[in-house]
All heavy atoms as an XYZ file, in Angstrom:
903
protein
N     -42.741    196.159    -10.576
C     -43.332    196.495     -9.287
C     -42.216    196.634     -8.244
O     -41.298    195.842     -8.203
C     -44.312    195.395     -8.892
C     -44.967    195.606     -7.564
S     -46.058    194.220     -7.173
C     -47.437    195.124     -6.583
N     -42.316    197.652     -7.418
C     -41.303    197.841     -6.389
C     -41.903    197.613     -5.009
O     -43.106    197.688     -4.823
C     -40.698    199.257     -6.449
O     -41.747    200.194     -6.273
C     -40.001    199.498     -7.768
N     -41.043    197.352     -4.079
C     -41.441    197.098     -2.697
C     -41.833    198.406     -2.024
O     -41.203    199.439     -2.236
C     -40.272    196.449     -1.971
S     -40.587    196.057     -0.250
N     -42.823    198.360     -1.179
C     -43.276    199.544     -0.460
C     -42.426    199.839      0.771
O     -42.408    200.950      1.259
C     -44.751    199.388     -0.061
C     -45.686    199.240     -1.238
C     -45.610    200.413     -2.200
O     -45.609    201.567     -1.798
N     -45.515    200.126     -3.490
N     -41.743    198.856      1.289
C     -40.917    199.049      2.485
C     -39.571    199.666      2.095
O     -39.095    199.501      0.976
C     -40.685    197.714      3.182
N     -38.970    200.383      3.018
C     -37.656    200.967      2.779
C     -36.570    199.953      3.121
O     -36.677    199.237      4.117
C     -37.490    202.217      3.633
N     -35.552    199.917      2.277
C     -34.375    199.106      2.574
C     -33.145    199.992      2.393
O     -33.187    201.014      1.706
C     -34.271    197.829      1.727
C     -34.183    198.141      0.242
C     -35.420    196.893      2.023
C     -33.891    196.934     -0.627
N     -32.070    199.599      3.049
C     -30.813    200.334      2.947
C     -29.661    199.364      2.743
O     -29.768    198.173      3.038
C     -30.535    201.195      4.205
C     -30.399    200.317      5.461
C     -31.596    202.270      4.378
C     -29.879    201.058      6.694
N     -28.583    199.912      2.230
C     -27.296    199.243      2.235
C     -26.441    199.982      3.255
O     -26.508    201.208      3.358
C     -26.600    199.319      0.883
C     -27.086    198.351     -0.163
C     -28.145    197.477      0.063
C     -26.476    198.317     -1.403
C     -28.575    196.609     -0.906
C     -26.897    197.430     -2.379
C     -27.944    196.580     -2.133
O     -28.361    195.712     -3.098
N     -25.651    199.233      3.991
C     -24.672    199.835      4.875
C     -23.298    199.435      4.359
O     -22.980    198.242      4.281
C     -24.859    199.382      6.337
C     -26.227    199.819      6.857
C     -23.724    199.936      7.219
C     -26.579    199.290      8.228
N     -22.514    200.419      3.961
C     -21.144    200.180      3.535
C     -20.257    200.301      4.759
O     -20.338    201.263      5.519
C     -20.716    201.201      2.476
C     -21.313    200.937      1.130
C     -22.593    201.356      0.839
C     -20.591    200.253      0.169
C     -23.161    201.114     -0.393
C     -21.151    200.003     -1.079
C     -22.436    200.430     -1.361
N     -19.404    199.306      4.937
C     -18.535    199.249      6.107
C     -17.180    198.711      5.659
O     -17.103    197.785      4.853
C     -19.188    198.340      7.154
C     -18.301    197.823      8.232
C     -17.445    198.545      9.014
C     -18.175    196.464      8.652
N     -16.804    197.717      9.907
C     -17.237    196.434      9.698
C     -18.771    195.268      8.248
C     -16.872    195.258     10.337
C     -18.412    194.102      8.882
C     -17.476    194.107      9.926
N     -16.121    199.306      6.174
C     -14.771    198.852      5.859
C     -14.118    198.367      7.142
O     -14.200    199.025      8.180
C     -13.942    199.997      5.249
O     -14.620    200.483      4.090
C     -12.565    199.504      4.834
N     -13.481    197.196      7.055
C     -12.815    196.631      8.230
C     -11.428    196.117      7.865
O     -11.027    196.146      6.704
C     -13.675    195.545      8.860
S     -13.950    194.099      7.836
N     -10.746    195.619      8.867
C      -9.348    195.208      8.710
C      -9.160    194.025      7.754
O      -8.276    194.020      6.911
C      -8.755    194.862     10.078
C      -7.271    194.604     10.048
C      -6.644    194.536     11.416
N      -6.991    195.620     12.315
C      -6.483    196.855     12.285
N      -5.602    197.158     11.368
N      -6.856    197.765     13.164
N     -10.010    192.987      7.893
C      -9.813    191.786      7.070
C     -11.093    190.951      7.003
O     -12.080    191.238      7.689
C      -8.633    190.960      7.605
C      -8.807    190.578      9.055
O      -9.883    190.145      9.485
N      -7.754    190.736      9.843
N     -11.041    189.915      6.214
C     -12.203    189.048      5.991
C     -12.621    188.301      7.253
O     -13.815    188.077      7.493
C     -11.873    188.065      4.864
C     -13.039    187.282      4.348
C     -12.602    186.457      3.140
C     -13.682    185.534      2.686
N     -13.248    184.722      1.534
N     -11.671    187.915      8.089
C     -11.984    187.200      9.331
C     -12.834    188.089     10.241
O     -13.863    187.659     10.777
C     -10.688    186.740     10.051
C     -10.993    186.188     11.429
C      -9.950    185.709      9.203
N     -12.417    189.341     10.412
C     -13.182    190.277     11.228
C     -14.564    190.513     10.617
O     -15.565    190.530     11.333
C     -12.427    191.600     11.355
C     -13.171    192.639     12.174
C     -12.348    193.896     12.374
O     -12.404    194.789     11.507
O     -11.639    193.963     13.397
N     -14.620    190.656      9.302
C     -15.901    190.881      8.623
C     -16.869    189.734      8.894
O     -18.018    189.959      9.281
C     -15.681    191.049      7.126
N     -16.413    188.506      8.712
C     -17.285    187.341      8.894
C     -17.776    187.215     10.333
O     -18.937    186.876     10.576
C     -16.581    186.061      8.458
C     -16.493    185.899      6.968
C     -15.895    184.554      6.638
C     -16.128    184.202      5.197
N     -15.735    182.827      4.898
N     -16.908    187.479     11.280
C     -17.297    187.384     12.694
C     -18.440    188.360     12.993
O     -19.452    187.994     13.603
C     -16.093    187.680     13.587
C     -16.405    187.664     15.063
C     -15.179    188.026     15.880
C     -15.565    188.188     17.332
N     -14.511    188.789     18.131
N     -18.302    189.593     12.555
C     -19.327    190.598     12.819
C     -20.590    190.321     12.008
O     -21.711    190.446     12.524
C     -18.760    192.013     12.582
C     -17.725    192.310     13.688
C     -19.869    193.064     12.550
C     -16.960    193.597     13.535
N     -20.446    189.903     10.773
C     -21.607    189.564      9.940
C     -22.433    188.455     10.584
O     -23.657    188.539     10.657
C     -21.166    189.170      8.519
C     -20.669    190.402      7.764
C     -22.304    188.497      7.757
C     -19.899    190.077      6.496
N     -21.770    187.421     11.075
C     -22.503    186.319     11.725
C     -23.261    186.808     12.956
O     -24.395    186.386     13.204
C     -21.556    185.170     12.074
C     -21.258    184.287     10.918
N     -22.069    183.248     10.547
C     -20.242    184.315     10.018
C     -21.581    182.660      9.475
N     -20.467    183.295      9.128
N     -22.661    187.709     13.724
C     -23.352    188.273     14.876
C     -24.589    189.063     14.466
O     -25.646    188.961     15.097
N     -24.492    189.826     13.388
C     -25.630    190.601     12.894
C     -26.722    189.697     12.335
O     -27.913    189.948     12.535
C     -25.164    191.599     11.833
C     -24.221    192.705     12.337
C     -23.618    193.468     11.164
C     -24.941    193.636     13.291
N     -26.328    188.632     11.643
C     -27.310    187.669     11.122
C     -28.019    186.943     12.264
O     -29.241    186.759     12.217
C     -26.629    186.652     10.198
C     -26.247    187.144      8.812
C     -25.294    186.163      8.139
C     -27.496    187.373      7.963
N     -27.265    186.548     13.272
C     -27.865    185.861     14.418
C     -28.931    186.711     15.101
O     -29.914    186.180     15.611
C     -26.788    185.472     15.440
C     -25.898    184.341     14.966
O     -26.270    183.641     13.997
O     -24.816    184.161     15.562
N     -28.739    188.018     15.093
C     -29.699    188.927     15.718
C     -30.799    189.386     14.753
O     -31.640    190.205     15.129
C     -28.970    190.162     16.261
C     -28.008    189.846     17.376
C     -27.313    191.107     17.844
O     -27.966    192.049     18.264
N     -25.989    191.123     17.762
N     -30.777    188.870     13.525
C     -31.739    189.245     12.480
C     -31.725    190.745     12.191
O     -32.747    191.345     11.876
C     -33.146    188.773     12.824
C     -33.295    187.269     12.820
C     -34.759    186.882     12.913
C     -34.932    185.416     12.603
N     -35.028    185.125     11.211
N     -30.541    191.345     12.285
C     -30.395    192.759     11.978
C     -30.113    192.997     10.499
O     -30.356    194.092      9.992
C     -29.279    193.370     12.824
C     -29.593    193.485     14.310
C     -28.344    193.830     15.099
C     -30.686    194.528     14.529
N     -29.575    191.993      9.821
C     -29.321    192.084      8.385
C     -29.876    190.842      7.699
O     -30.011    189.789      8.321
C     -27.817    192.230      8.059
C     -27.017    191.005      8.540
C     -27.256    193.513      8.652
C     -25.588    190.960      8.052
N     -30.198    191.001      6.417
C     -30.646    189.856      5.635
C     -29.454    189.130      5.025
O     -29.455    187.904      4.912
C     -31.603    190.307      4.533
N     -28.456    189.892      4.620
C     -27.261    189.298      4.034
C     -26.154    190.339      3.972
O     -26.371    191.517      4.254
C     -27.545    188.730      2.645
S     -27.900    189.974      1.396
N     -24.987    189.871      3.578
C     -23.830    190.753      3.423
C     -23.020    190.302      2.224
O     -22.937    189.110      1.934
C     -22.974    190.720      4.679
N     -22.436    191.251      1.551
C     -21.487    190.963      0.464
C     -20.120    191.433      0.928
O     -19.970    192.547      1.440
C     -21.871    191.718     -0.810
O     -23.135    191.304     -1.265
N     -19.122    190.567      0.736
C     -17.767    190.867      1.181
C     -16.865    191.039     -0.036
O     -16.801    190.163     -0.898
C     -17.207    189.729      2.067
C     -18.080    189.539      3.304
C     -15.760    190.002      2.453
C     -17.694    188.317      4.138
N     -16.185    192.170     -0.081
C     -15.148    192.415     -1.075
C     -13.834    192.292     -0.310
O     -13.428    193.231      0.390
C     -15.304    193.806     -1.698
C     -16.626    193.982     -2.396
C     -17.747    194.410     -1.689
C     -16.757    193.688     -3.739
C     -18.969    194.566     -2.317
C     -17.986    193.847     -4.385
C     -19.093    194.277     -3.671
N     -13.195    191.107     -0.386
C     -12.137    190.773      0.562
C     -10.874    191.614      0.486
O     -10.141    191.680      1.456
C     -11.827    189.311      0.262
C     -12.345    189.073     -1.094
C     -13.456    190.033     -1.321
N     -10.614    192.254     -0.634
C      -9.384    193.030     -0.684
C      -9.583    194.276     -1.544
O      -9.588    194.205     -2.757
C      -8.231    192.195     -1.244
C      -6.889    192.875     -1.096
C      -5.751    191.978     -1.510
O      -5.364    191.117     -0.706
O      -5.261    192.137     -2.642
N      -9.765    195.395     -0.872
C      -9.805    196.686     -1.557
C      -8.599    197.481     -1.089
O      -8.189    197.399      0.067
C     -11.111    197.471     -1.280
C     -12.311    196.733     -1.833
C     -11.301    197.763      0.186
N      -8.001    198.210     -2.005
C      -6.861    199.026     -1.634
C      -7.364    200.409     -1.254
O      -8.083    201.049     -2.019
C      -5.862    199.125     -2.787
C      -4.576    199.801     -2.397
C      -3.504    199.690     -3.460
O      -3.774    199.167     -4.551
O      -2.379    200.146     -3.184
N      -7.006    200.839     -0.070
C      -7.432    202.137      0.438
C      -6.226    203.048      0.619
O      -5.184    202.628      1.129
C      -8.154    201.983      1.774
O      -9.326    201.225      1.613
N      -6.381    204.289      0.188
C      -5.356    205.311      0.371
C      -6.039    206.460      1.090
O      -7.059    206.972      0.628
C      -4.769    205.777     -0.978
C      -4.200    204.576     -1.743
C      -3.699    206.854     -0.754
C      -3.805    204.887     -3.176
N      -5.499    206.847      2.250
C      -6.189    207.822      3.086
C      -5.191    208.558      3.981
O      -4.047    208.137      4.142
C      -7.245    207.131      3.960
C      -6.694    205.982      4.767
C      -6.244    206.180      6.066
C      -6.595    204.702      4.224
C      -5.717    205.135      6.809
C      -6.065    203.657      4.953
C      -5.620    203.873      6.241
O      -5.091    202.833      6.966
N      -5.646    209.652      4.544
C      -4.833    210.391      5.490
C      -5.254    209.967      6.899
O      -6.430    209.966      7.242
C      -5.041    211.891      5.316
C      -4.125    212.726      6.198
C      -4.336    214.223      5.989
N      -4.332    214.621      4.591
C      -3.251    214.835      3.840
N      -2.053    214.694      4.373
N      -3.345    215.203      2.577
N      -4.276    209.602      7.723
C      -4.543    209.228      9.108
C      -3.448    209.817      9.983
O      -2.262    209.547      9.766
C      -4.591    207.698      9.257
C      -4.873    207.248     10.648
C      -3.990    206.671     11.517
C      -6.112    207.362     11.365
N      -4.598    206.411     12.718
C      -5.913    206.825     12.654
C      -7.360    207.858     11.048
C      -6.902    206.782     13.613
C      -8.361    207.811     11.989
C      -8.129    207.269     13.262
N      -3.870    210.601     10.959
C      -2.957    211.241     11.902
C      -1.825    211.978     11.187
O      -0.649    211.869     11.541
C      -2.434    210.227     12.916
C      -3.551    209.645     13.772
C      -3.077    208.633     14.794
O      -1.943    208.114     14.698
O      -3.872    208.359     15.715
N      -2.203    212.719     10.125
C      -1.256    213.570      9.411
C      -0.395    212.895      8.367
O       0.413    213.540      7.715
N      -0.545    211.578      8.209
C       0.257    210.847      7.220
C      -0.649    210.191      6.190
O      -1.752    209.767      6.513
C       1.087    209.748      7.905
C       2.170    210.270      8.802
C       2.975    209.194      9.521
C       2.826    207.802      8.995
N       3.457    206.769      9.793
N      -0.168    210.080      4.971
C      -0.903    209.338      3.948
C      -0.568    207.865      4.098
O       0.607    207.476      4.109
C      -0.573    209.849      2.534
C      -1.085    211.295      2.400
C      -1.191    208.945      1.482
C      -0.770    211.951      1.087
N      -1.609    207.067      4.239
C      -1.471    205.615      4.440
C      -1.994    204.873      3.215
O      -2.915    205.346      2.538
C      -2.289    205.180      5.665
C      -1.920    205.851      6.961
C      -0.663    205.292      7.588
O      -0.241    204.180      7.205
O      -0.111    205.964      8.473
N      -1.438    203.710      2.957
C      -1.917    202.807      1.911
C      -2.010    201.415      2.511
O      -1.023    200.898      3.018
C      -0.977    202.801      0.702
C      -0.905    204.133     -0.007
C      -0.108    204.071     -1.304
O      -0.012    202.975     -1.908
O       0.416    205.119     -1.712
N      -3.222    200.842      2.476
C      -3.448    199.525      3.064
C      -4.484    198.756      2.265
O      -5.288    199.335      1.547
C      -3.960    199.657      4.509
C      -2.886    200.109      5.455
O      -1.864    199.463      5.584
N      -3.114    201.235      6.103
N      -4.467    197.450      2.448
C      -5.538    196.612      1.926
C      -6.527    196.370      3.050
O      -6.134    196.081      4.183
C      -4.983    195.284      1.392
C      -4.226    195.466      0.114
C      -2.845    195.564      0.115
C      -4.902    195.569     -1.092
C      -2.137    195.755     -1.062
C      -4.209    195.756     -2.280
C      -2.823    195.850     -2.254
N      -7.802    196.533      2.741
C      -8.868    196.363      3.716
C      -9.957    195.500      3.098
O      -9.892    195.123      1.938
C      -9.471    197.726      4.089
C      -8.483    198.697      4.692
C      -9.116    200.044      4.958
O      -9.492    200.745      3.996
O      -9.244    200.384      6.148
N     -10.982    195.225      3.890
C     -12.139    194.466      3.422
C     -13.352    195.384      3.439
O     -13.629    196.036      4.443
C     -12.386    193.239      4.315
O     -11.250    192.378      4.191
C     -13.635    192.489      3.912
N     -14.048    195.459      2.308
C     -15.267    196.266      2.186
C     -16.458    195.328      2.300
O     -16.478    194.239      1.725
C     -15.296    196.969      0.836
C     -16.522    197.805      0.570
C     -16.556    199.067      1.371
C     -15.565    200.067      0.849
N     -15.531    201.312      1.588
N     -17.464    195.751      3.067
C     -18.663    194.949      3.299
C     -19.889    195.788      2.958
O     -19.945    196.973      3.288
C     -18.734    194.474      4.774
C     -19.992    193.660      5.025
C     -17.484    193.683      5.150
N     -20.863    195.152      2.323
C     -22.154    195.784      2.071
C     -23.206    194.954      2.801
O     -23.377    193.763      2.517
C     -22.488    195.855      0.568
C     -23.833    196.539      0.358
C     -21.390    196.558     -0.206
N     -23.876    195.581      3.762
C     -24.922    194.929      4.546
C     -26.277    195.362      4.013
O     -26.461    196.533      3.681
C     -24.804    195.332      6.018
C     -23.424    195.145      6.665
C     -23.376    195.836      8.016
C     -23.079    193.681      6.775
N     -27.239    194.440      3.944
C     -28.580    194.758      3.447
C     -29.588    194.613      4.576
O     -29.656    193.572      5.229
C     -28.973    193.825      2.297
C     -28.195    194.072      1.014
C     -26.944    193.275      0.993
C     -26.275    193.381     -0.368
N     -25.404    192.283     -0.661
N     -30.378    195.687      4.804
C     -31.277    195.707      5.951
C     -32.346    196.774      5.801
O     -32.485    197.385      4.741
C     -30.463    195.916      7.253
O     -31.310    195.682      8.368
C     -29.849    197.295      7.314
N     -33.048    197.028      6.891
C     -34.043    198.091      6.966
C     -33.452    199.291      7.715
O     -32.622    199.113      8.604
C     -35.281    197.606      7.727
C     -36.005    196.453      7.055
C     -37.245    196.084      7.839
O     -38.184    196.858      7.923
N     -37.232    194.887      8.415
N     -33.926    200.501      7.394
C     -33.389    201.689      8.058
C     -33.511    201.664      9.584
O     -32.635    202.182     10.274
C     -34.230    202.838      7.478
C     -34.743    202.329      6.183
C     -34.907    200.842      6.359
N     -34.541    201.041     10.102
C     -34.744    201.041     11.562
C     -33.624    200.321     12.306
O     -33.471    200.502     13.510
C     -36.099    200.413     11.916
C     -36.211    198.926     11.614
C     -37.583    198.405     11.975
C     -37.699    196.909     11.738
N     -39.027    196.423     12.122
N     -32.831    199.521     11.617
C     -31.751    198.773     12.266
C     -30.393    199.479     12.215
O     -29.425    198.982     12.793
C     -31.612    197.386     11.644
C     -32.803    196.511     11.818
N     -33.449    196.352     13.031
C     -33.481    195.744     10.934
C     -34.468    195.520     12.878
N     -34.510    195.146     11.618
N     -30.310    200.614     11.508
C     -29.001    201.238     11.299
C     -28.260    201.530     12.608
O     -27.097    201.169     12.762
C     -29.104    202.525     10.469
C     -27.768    203.188     10.288
C     -26.872    202.711      9.338
C     -27.376    204.243     11.096
C     -25.624    203.296      9.193
C     -26.126    204.836     10.955
C     -25.254    204.363      9.994
N     -28.908    202.191     13.542
C     -28.220    202.572     14.785
C     -27.729    201.364     15.573
O     -26.612    201.366     16.099
C     -29.133    203.433     15.665
C     -29.353    204.825     15.084
O     -28.492    205.306     14.328
O     -30.404    205.424     15.386
N     -28.536    200.321     15.625
C     -28.135    199.098     16.343
C     -26.955    198.439     15.648
O     -26.006    197.983     16.300
C     -29.327    198.126     16.436
O     -30.429    198.800     17.055
C     -28.971    196.896     17.254
N     -26.996    198.397     14.319
C     -25.896    197.808     13.545
C     -24.626    198.632     13.722
O     -23.546    198.086     13.964
C     -26.281    197.681     12.054
C     -27.372    196.623     11.889
C     -25.052    197.364     11.202
C     -28.034    196.618     10.528
N     -24.739    199.948     13.618
C     -23.577    200.824     13.803
C     -22.952    200.597     15.178
O     -21.737    200.423     15.298
C     -23.974    202.288     13.635
C     -22.763    203.236     13.723
C     -23.135    204.683     13.903
N     -23.789    204.815     15.211
C     -24.940    205.440     15.399
N     -25.575    205.997     14.405
N     -25.462    205.512     16.607
N     -23.779    200.553     16.209
C     -23.263    200.327     17.567
C     -22.588    198.968     17.683
O     -21.527    198.845     18.309
C     -24.390    200.451     18.594
C     -24.879    201.876     18.744
O     -24.161    202.828     18.452
N     -26.115    202.036     19.176
N     -23.185    197.930     17.091
C     -22.600    196.589     17.152
C     -21.231    196.569     16.474
O     -20.262    196.012     17.012
C     -23.547    195.580     16.496
C     -23.072    194.158     16.644
C     -23.414    193.403     17.758
C     -22.271    193.564     15.670
C     -22.968    192.095     17.906
C     -21.826    192.266     15.799
C     -22.172    191.534     16.920
O     -21.727    190.249     17.063
N     -21.154    197.177     15.298
C     -19.868    197.224     14.585
C     -18.840    197.986     15.405
O     -17.712    197.520     15.592
C     -20.039    197.854     13.185
C     -20.844    196.923     12.274
C     -18.670    198.156     12.562
C     -21.258    197.553     10.948
N     -19.209    199.156     15.909
C     -18.260    199.968     16.682
C     -17.748    199.229     17.919
O     -16.578    199.374     18.290
C     -18.911    201.290     17.085
C     -19.096    202.243     15.916
C     -19.861    203.504     16.256
O     -20.493    203.569     17.329
O     -19.824    204.430     15.431
N     -18.594    198.419     18.544
C     -18.193    197.686     19.749
C     -17.360    196.443     19.439
O     -16.645    195.946     20.315
C     -19.431    197.281     20.544
C     -20.155    198.454     21.158
C     -21.490    198.064     21.779
O     -21.863    196.893     21.808
N     -22.222    199.049     22.259
N     -17.456    195.934     18.194
C     -16.810    194.657     17.879
C     -15.715    194.725     16.823
O     -15.083    193.707     16.553
C     -17.868    193.644     17.445
C     -18.773    193.254     18.583
O     -18.402    192.448     19.427
N     -19.951    193.846     18.653
N     -15.489    195.876     16.236
C     -14.457    195.955     15.199
C     -13.147    196.467     15.785
O     -13.107    197.001     16.892
C     -14.913    196.841     14.036
S     -14.825    198.612     14.354
N     -12.093    196.320     15.017
C     -10.773    196.701     15.501
C     -10.393    198.139     15.149
O      -9.404    198.644     15.661
C      -9.721    195.747     14.931
O      -9.730    195.810     13.512
N     -11.177    198.796     14.305
C     -10.836    200.166     13.905
C     -11.302    201.177     14.938
O     -12.399    201.074     15.480
C     -11.468    200.513     12.568
C     -10.738    199.980     11.353
C     -11.264    200.165     10.090
C      -9.534    199.312     11.461
C     -10.613    199.696      8.962
C      -8.871    198.832     10.349
C      -9.408    199.035      9.101
O      -8.751    198.569      7.991
N     -10.476    202.172     15.167
C     -10.818    203.273     16.063
C     -11.928    204.141     15.462
O     -12.814    204.613     16.166
C      -9.566    204.125     16.306
C      -9.749    205.263     17.261
C      -8.457    206.046     17.450
O      -7.365    205.487     17.252
O      -8.564    207.234     17.791
N     -11.868    204.338     14.129
C     -12.857    205.149     13.422
C     -13.342    204.351     12.203
O     -12.854    204.538     11.090
C     -12.258    206.504     12.962
C     -13.312    207.358     12.268
C     -11.655    207.254     14.133
N     -14.277    203.429     12.404
C     -14.721    202.612     11.277
C     -15.625    203.397     10.315
O     -16.401    204.255     10.733
C     -15.509    201.485     11.937
C     -16.000    202.082     13.212
C     -14.936    203.056     13.648
N     -15.480    203.113      9.048
C     -16.392    203.666      8.040
C     -17.695    202.875      8.120
O     -17.706    201.659      7.923
C     -15.796    203.515      6.644
C     -16.770    203.885      5.547
C     -16.346    203.403      4.176
O     -15.646    202.375      4.080
O     -16.720    204.061      3.201
N     -18.796    203.549      8.411
C     -20.116    202.921      8.460
C     -21.072    203.915      7.812
O     -21.390    204.949      8.414
C     -20.553    202.608      9.904
C     -19.496    201.770     10.619
C     -21.912    201.895      9.903
C     -19.711    201.657     12.128
N     -21.501    203.626      6.594
C     -22.309    204.563      5.825
C     -23.649    203.954      5.442
O     -23.698    202.820      4.958
C     -21.581    204.957      4.533
C     -20.162    205.483      4.677
C     -19.531    205.641      3.303
C     -20.156    206.795      5.428
N     -24.714    204.700      5.607
C     -26.043    204.264      5.171
C     -26.312    204.813      3.781
O     -26.130    206.006      3.527
C     -27.122    204.771      6.129
C     -28.532    204.434      5.652
C     -29.603    204.894      6.615
O     -29.433    204.770      7.817
N     -30.694    205.391      6.092
N     -26.746    203.926      2.887
C     -27.153    204.319      1.539
C     -28.603    203.899      1.371
O     -28.934    202.716      1.474
C     -26.267    203.641      0.464
C     -26.740    204.006     -0.931
C     -24.804    204.018      0.663
N     -29.468    204.881      1.154
C     -30.886    204.596      0.958
C     -31.114    204.062     -0.448
O     -30.591    204.607     -1.423
C     -31.721    205.857      1.176
C     -31.607    206.388      2.600
O     -31.501    205.572      3.528
O     -31.626    207.611      2.781
N     -31.901    203.007     -0.547
C     -32.230    202.400     -1.838
C     -33.594    202.928     -2.260
O     -34.588    202.721     -1.563
C     -32.247    200.852     -1.727
C     -30.919    200.335     -1.147
C     -32.576    200.225     -3.064
C     -29.692    200.713     -1.934
N     -33.629    203.607     -3.389
C     -34.890    204.216     -3.814
C     -35.769    203.255     -4.609
O     -36.983    203.409     -4.616
C     -34.623    205.481     -4.635
O     -33.877    205.171     -5.787
N     -35.166    202.273     -5.265
C     -35.936    201.298     -6.039
C     -35.297    199.919     -5.899
O     -34.077    199.803     -5.840
C     -35.956    201.667     -7.522
C     -36.671    202.943     -7.801
N     -36.057    204.166     -7.684
C     -37.946    203.186     -8.167
C     -36.915    205.113     -7.980
N     -38.074    204.549     -8.275
N     -36.137    198.915     -5.857
C     -35.653    197.533     -5.832
C     -36.774    196.643     -6.336
O     -37.922    197.067     -6.425
C     -35.240    197.116     -4.421
O     -36.373    197.011     -3.586
N     -36.425    195.403     -6.616
C     -37.481    194.467     -6.995
C     -38.310    194.149     -5.757
O     -37.794    194.108     -4.636
C     -36.893    193.188     -7.585
O     -36.273    192.425     -6.576
N     -39.580    193.947     -5.951
C     -40.455    193.687     -4.808
C     -40.096    192.388     -4.102
O     -40.148    192.316     -2.872
C     -41.925    193.690     -5.233
O     -42.165    192.700     -6.194
N     -39.687    191.366     -4.854
C     -39.331    190.091     -4.221
C     -38.085    190.241     -3.349
O     -38.035    189.721     -2.238
C     -39.103    189.016     -5.279
C     -40.372    188.550     -5.935
C     -40.089    187.460     -6.941
C     -41.363    186.996     -7.607
N     -41.107    185.937     -8.597
N     -37.092    190.958     -3.848
C     -35.855    191.145     -3.078
C     -36.120    191.984     -1.831
O     -35.685    191.642     -0.732
C     -34.780    191.804     -3.948
C     -33.442    191.906     -3.264
C     -32.640    190.776     -3.098
C     -32.970    193.114     -2.783
C     -31.416    190.854     -2.472
C     -31.741    193.212     -2.154
C     -30.974    192.078     -2.006
O     -29.753    192.154     -1.373
N     -36.856    193.046     -1.991
C     -37.192    193.917     -0.867
C     -37.988    193.147      0.192
O     -37.701    193.239      1.385
C     -37.987    195.115     -1.364
S     -38.473    196.255     -0.072
N     -38.959    192.384     -0.241
C     -39.764    191.592      0.698
C     -38.901    190.587      1.445
O     -39.085    190.365      2.644
C     -40.892    190.863     -0.043
O     -41.802    191.787     -0.571
N     -37.957    189.977      0.747
C     -37.055    189.016      1.385
C     -36.234    189.708      2.478
O     -36.107    189.190      3.592
C     -36.144    188.382      0.343
C     -35.086    187.513      0.940
C     -35.247    186.284      1.509
C     -33.693    187.827      1.074
N     -34.042    185.814      1.983
C     -33.074    186.752      1.708
C     -32.929    188.920      0.694
C     -31.723    186.728      1.988
C     -31.574    188.900      0.973
C     -30.988    187.809      1.619
N     -35.694    190.895      2.188
C     -34.909    191.628      3.191
C     -35.786    191.955      4.404
O     -35.373    191.745      5.547
C     -34.285    192.908      2.598
C     -33.157    192.515      1.647
C     -33.765    193.836      3.699
C     -32.502    193.671      0.926
N     -36.987    192.440      4.162
C     -37.869    192.778      5.264
C     -38.211    191.555      6.091
O     -38.177    191.578      7.327
C     -39.144    193.480      4.727
C     -40.205    193.617      5.817
C     -38.800    194.838      4.133
N     -38.511    190.433      5.430
C     -38.842    189.201      6.152
C     -37.669    188.679      6.975
O     -37.853    188.166      8.077
C     -39.321    188.121      5.187
C     -40.686    188.416      4.634
O     -41.484    189.122      5.247
N     -40.975    187.887      3.458
N     -36.461    188.810      6.456
C     -35.276    188.306      7.157
C     -34.850    189.195      8.317
O     -34.126    188.762      9.198
C     -34.107    188.137      6.186
C     -34.281    187.005      5.209
C     -34.418    185.661      5.900
O     -33.644    185.377      6.832
O     -35.295    184.870      5.488
N     -35.285    190.449      8.304
C     -34.859    191.384      9.353
C     -36.032    191.842     10.204
O     -35.971    192.883     10.855
C     -34.159    192.609      8.730
O     -35.051    193.275      7.827
C     -32.903    192.205      7.999
N     -37.070    191.064     10.214
C     -38.243    191.397     11.016
C     -37.965    191.084     12.472
O     -37.657    189.954     12.823
C     -39.461    190.610     10.529
C     -40.731    191.006     11.242
C     -41.432    192.135     10.840
C     -41.217    190.255     12.306
C     -42.587    192.499     11.493
C     -42.373    190.628     12.958
C     -43.059    191.753     12.556
N     -38.015    192.099     13.315
C     -37.823    191.887     14.748
C     -38.394    193.020     15.527
O     -38.648    194.072     15.069
C     -36.382    191.630     15.143
C     -35.383    192.700     14.757
C     -34.032    192.419     15.268
N     -33.943    192.878     16.644
C     -32.860    193.264     17.243
N     -31.729    193.231     16.629
N     -32.829    193.665     18.473
């Protein structure tokens, strides 16, 4: 059985684990996300201002409802250190009903 409500994952990349935790706690306090998974060290290779860069960053996956995406994006943009943060919405087409219900209950506002 699957949940009838829509849920999303938001993939976000930030400078480090300290920054990730600070922003995650702010989002949890506002009941905008149910939880977050932190991948503390991912190696990123990208082009920035005409140069190829290689850095270690922190990847975060936030779990929430689609109606919160814009508020979450704005919160991250206002509180993160990156000039152009990666903030991507991934729609979840199937999930367990218990997990989906938990996300909806935790982000009800």
